C-alpha positions in Angstrom: 19.2 -57.9 -8.6 17.7 -59.1 -11.9 14.2 -60.4 -12.9 13.2 -62.1 -16.1 9.6 -62.6 -17.2 6.4 -60.7 -17.8 6.5 -57.6 -15.7 5.1 -54.1 -15.2 7.6 -51.3 -15.0 6.3 -47.9 -13.9 8.3 -44.8 -14.7 6.8 -41.5 -13.5 3.9 -41.1 -11.1 1.5 -38.4 -12.4 -2.3 -38.8 -12.0 -4.2 -39.0 -15.3 -1.4 -38.1 -17.8 1.8 -40.0 -16.9 3.9 -39.3 -20.0 6.9 -41.1 -18.5 5.0 -44.4 -18.2 6.3 -45.6 -21.5 7.5 -49.2 -20.9 4.3 -51.3 -20.8 1.5 -51.2 -23.4 -1.9 -50.3 -22.0 -5.5 -51.3 -22.5 -6.7 -47.8 -23.5 -10.3 -49.1 -23.3 -9.8 -48.5 -19.5 -10.3 -44.8 -19.5 -10.8 -44.3 -15.8 -7.8 -42.5 -14.4 -7.9 -44.3 -11.1 -7.7 -47.7 -12.8 -4.4 -46.9 -14.6 -2.7 -49.8 -12.8 -5.4 -52.2 -14.2 -4.9 -50.9 -17.7 -1.2 -51.6 -17.8 -0.3 -54.9 -19.7 2.7 -57.1 -18.7 5.7 -57.1 -21.0 8.4 -59.7 -21.3 11.5 -58.1 -19.9 15.0 -58.6 -18.5 15.0 -56.1 -15.6 18.4 -55.5 -13.9 18.7 -53.1 -11.0 21.7 -52.1 -8.9 21.5 -49.9 -5.8 24.3 -47.6 -4.6 24.9 -45.0 -1.9 27.5 -42.5 -0.7 26.8 -40.6 2.5 23.5 -38.8 2.2 23.2 -39.6 -1.5 21.6 -42.8 -2.7 20.4 -44.1 -6.0 19.9 -46.9 -8.4 20.7 -48.0 -11.9 18.1 -49.9 -13.9 18.7 -51.7 -17.3 15.8 -53.0 -19.4 15.7 -55.4 -22.4 12.6 -56.8 -24.1 12.8 -59.4 -26.9 9.0 -59.2 -27.5 7.5 -55.8 -28.2 3.7 -55.5 -27.6 1.2 -52.9 -28.4 -1.6 -51.1 -26.6 -5.2 -52.1 -27.0 -7.1 -49.1 -28.5 -10.6 -47.8 -28.4 -12.6 -48.1 -31.7 -11.0 -45.7 -34.2 -14.3 -44.3 -35.3 -14.7 -42.6 -31.9 -11.9 -40.2 -33.0 -12.1 -40.0 -36.8 -15.4 -41.5 -37.7 -16.5 -38.2 -39.4 -13.4 -37.9 -41.6 -14.2 -40.6 -44.1 -17.5 -40.7 -46.1 -17.7 -44.6 -46.0 -20.4 -46.2 -44.0 -18.2 -48.7 -42.2 -14.6 -48.5 -41.0 -12.5 -51.5 -39.9 -9.0 -51.9 -38.6 -6.6 -54.8 -38.9 -4.4 -55.0 -35.8 -0.6 -55.5 -36.2 0.5 -58.8 -34.6 3.1 -59.0 -31.9 6.5 -59.6 -33.5 8.0 -63.0 -33.0 10.3 -63.2 -30.0 13.8 -61.8 -30.7 12.8 -60.6 -34.2 12.6 -57.1 -32.8 14.0 -55.9 -29.5 13.7 -53.0 -27.1 16.2 -51.7 -24.6 16.9 -48.8 -22.3 17.5 -47.8 -18.7 17.1 -45.3 -15.9 19.4 -43.8 -13.3 17.8 -42.4 -10.2 19.2 -40.4 -7.2 18.0 -39.0 -3.9 19.7 -36.3 -1.9 18.4 -34.2 1.0 14.7 -34.6 0.0 15.3 -34.2 -3.7 14.5 -37.2 -6.0 15.6 -37.1 -9.6 15.9 -39.7 -12.4 17.0 -39.7 -16.1 15.8 -42.4 -18.4 15.8 -43.5 -22.0 14.1 -46.3 -23.9 14.2 -47.4 -27.6 11.1 -49.3 -28.5 8.2 -49.8 -31.0 5.6 -47.1 -30.4 2.8 -48.5 -28.4 0.4 -46.2 -30.3 -0.3 -47.2 -33.9 -0.5 -45.1 -37.1 -2.8 -46.3 -39.9 -2.5 -47.1 -43.6 -5.3 -47.8 -46.0 -5.6 -51.6 -46.7 -8.8 -51.6 -48.8 -11.1 -48.9 -50.0 -14.6 -49.1 -51.5 -17.5 -46.7 -51.9 -19.1 -48.1 -48.7 -16.2 -49.5 -46.6 -12.7 -48.4 -45.7 -10.3 -50.9 -44.1 -7.2 -49.7 -42.3 -4.2 -51.5 -41.0 -2.1 -50.7 -37.9 1.7 -49.9 -38.2 4.1 -49.3 -35.3 7.4 -47.4 -35.8 10.6 -47.4 -33.9 10.7 -44.6 -31.2 13.3 -43.4 -28.8 12.1 -41.6 -25.7 14.4 -39.7 -23.2 13.1 -38.1 -20.1 13.8 -36.4 -16.7 11.7 -36.8 -13.6 11.9 -34.6 -10.4 10.1 -34.9 -7.1 10.4 -32.7 -4.0 8.3 -32.5 -0.8 7.5 -28.9 0.2 5.6 -28.4 3.5 4.0 -31.8 3.2 3.0 -31.1 -0.4 4.6 -33.3 -3.1 5.7 -31.6 -6.3 6.3 -33.8 -9.3 7.6 -32.9 -12.8 8.3 -35.1 -15.8 9.9 -33.9 -19.1 9.6 -36.5 -21.8 11.1 -36.1 -25.3 10.4 -38.6 -28.1 12.1 -38.7 -31.5 10.8 -40.0 -34.7 7.1 -39.9 -33.8 4.7 -40.7 -36.6 1.4 -38.9 -37.0 -1.4 -39.5 -39.5 -2.9 -36.8 -41.6 -5.0 -36.4 -44.7 -3.5 -34.9 -47.9 -5.7 -34.5 -51.0 -8.1 -37.0 -49.4 -5.4 -39.6 -49.0 -4.3 -41.0 -45.7 -0.6 -40.6 -45.0 1.8 -39.7 -42.2 4.6 -37.4 -41.2 7.5 -37.6 -38.8 8.1 -35.3 -35.9 9.4 -35.0 -32.4 7.3 -34.5 -29.3 7.9 -32.9 -25.9 5.5 -33.9 -23.1 5.5 -32.1 -19.8 3.5 -32.8 -16.6 3.6 -30.9 -13.3 1.5 -32.3 -10.4 1.0 -31.2 -6.8 -0.3 -33.6 -4.2 -1.7 -32.2 -1.0 -1.3 -33.8 2.5 -4.4 -35.3 4.0 -6.6 -33.0 6.0 -9.7 -34.3 7.9 -9.4 -37.4 5.7 -9.5 -35.2 2.5 -6.6 -35.1 0.0 -6.3 -33.4 -3.4 -4.2 -33.5 -6.6 -3.7 -30.8 -9.1 -2.1 -31.7 -12.5 -1.0 -29.6 -15.5 -0.2 -31.6 -18.6 1.1 -30.4 -22.0 2.0 -32.3 -25.1 3.7 -30.4 -28.0 4.8 -31.6 -31.5 7.8 -30.1 -33.2 5.9 -29.6 -36.4 2.4 -30.2 -37.7 0.6 -30.8 -41.0 -2.8 -29.6 -42.1 -5.6 -32.1 -41.4 -3.5 -33.9 -38.8 -5.1 -36.5 -36.6 -4.0 -34.4 -33.5 -3.3 -30.8 -32.6 0.3 -29.5 -32.4 -0.3 -28.6 -28.8 -2.6 -30.2 -26.3 -3.0 -28.9 -22.7 -5.0 -30.2 -19.8 -5.7 -29.3 -16.2 -6.9 -32.0 -13.8 -8.2 -31.6 -10.3 -8.9 -34.5 -8.0 -10.4 -34.6 -4.5 -10.5 -37.8 -2.5 -12.2 -38.6 0.8 -11.1 -41.4 3.1 -14.3 -42.9 4.6 -12.5 -45.3 6.9 -12.3 -49.1 6.8 -10.6 -48.9 3.3 -13.6 -47.1 1.9 -13.0 -44.0 -0.3 -14.8 -41.5 -2.5 -13.1 -39.8 -5.4 -14.0 -37.0 -7.8 -11.9 -35.6 -10.6 -12.4 -32.9 -13.3 -10.3 -32.5 -16.4 -10.3 -29.3 -18.6 -8.9 -29.2 -22.1 -7.6 -25.8 -23.2 -7.1 -25.7 -27.0 -10.6 -26.7 -27.9 -12.6 -26.4 -24.6 -13.4 -29.9 -23.4 -14.4 -31.3 -20.1 -14.4 -34.6 -18.2 -15.9 -35.7 -14.9 -14.9 -39.0 -13.2 -16.2 -40.2 -9.9 -16.3 -43.4 -8.0 -17.1 -44.9 -4.6 -15.0 -47.8 -3.3 -16.8 -49.8 -0.6 -15.3 -53.1 0.6 -18.1 -55.2 2.0 -15.9 -57.9 3.5 -12.2 -58.7 3.4 -12.8 -60.7 0.2 -15.6 -58.7 -1.5 -15.2 -55.2 -2.9 -18.0 -53.0 -4.4 -17.3 -50.0 -6.7 -19.9 -47.5 -8.0 -19.0 -44.7 -10.4 -19.3 -42.9 -13.6 -17.4 -40.9 -16.3 -18.8 -38.1 -18.5 -17.2 -36.2 -21.4 -18.5 -33.1 -23.1 -17.4 -29.8 -24.7 -16.4 -28.3 -28.1 -16.9 -30.9 -30.9 -13.2 -30.5 -31.9 -11.9 -31.2 -28.4 -10.3 -34.6 -27.6 -12.4 -35.0 -24.5 -15.7 -34.4 -26.4 -14.8 -37.3 -28.7 -15.1 -39.6 -25.7 -18.8 -38.8 -25.1 -19.7 -42.0 -26.8 -18.3 -43.9 -23.8 -20.2 -41.8 -21.1 -21.3 -44.3 -18.6 -22.4 -45.2 -15.1 -21.0 -48.4 -13.7 -20.9 -50.7 -10.7 -18.6 -53.7 -10.1 -18.2 -56.4 -7.5 -14.9 -58.2 -7.0 -14.6 -61.3 -4.9 -11.1 -62.6 -3.9 -10.8 -66.3 -3.4 -8.2 -67.8 -1.0 -6.6 -71.1 -2.0 
């Protein structure tokens, strides 16, 4: 089986921090965990997949090739580093998508299932969806930065097992040649390191229409520089509770705790279909904590929202 065209390929299945979801770029301005599928941007791919089985063992082999790397859409940079530079204004020039076939990406995944155990091994060589930054222009009042994206190779292992109706998931994701920005003598530069990202999640069965997810996520860099744009180790705990209200209506509440510099996040929303074609959503997201925490930096996007979607049939 083979598909060619703009597609979404999902590797890994963790709520909130899906480190294995490396193929498609994302719209990171969509910060709501439950809208992760809406944030994923299609990528031009050749996607070849072959199924195989032998007795109780079954699996698949997937091969991916992209002739047109694309990059994630990021939140305004001053949310994260606005206090680092003394200039009044900060602007960023986005790197353009490379011309088709000028740069390519490739990789694959092999998956297997036996006696309730699911495991996969994957690897992908690609342009980092996340940018680093270089100074393009500098004045006393303005600093202009430009995006750069380096070649990255990511290898990982995913494991899933059902235990007494609970679903245990684990992803180990290792990336080589990861570029990280830092300041040295008030100059913006970067260093190269490797990263190991780990996520363990436990999904509960449904009980009286309630279900829950518990997620522990950890991202660690092999080395670090002073005044780096990120910490060497970042660790988070997420708890989510969902209530099925019937007739496709649902209520969700999630809390995220950041460990290194205590930070907190609360996300909640109510999904309430009005008719078969009209859907109403009401919710909010709130971030707070230590000023040095990653979650506290998101407090500028604290918000309440509502949305109405109407689906038209042709």
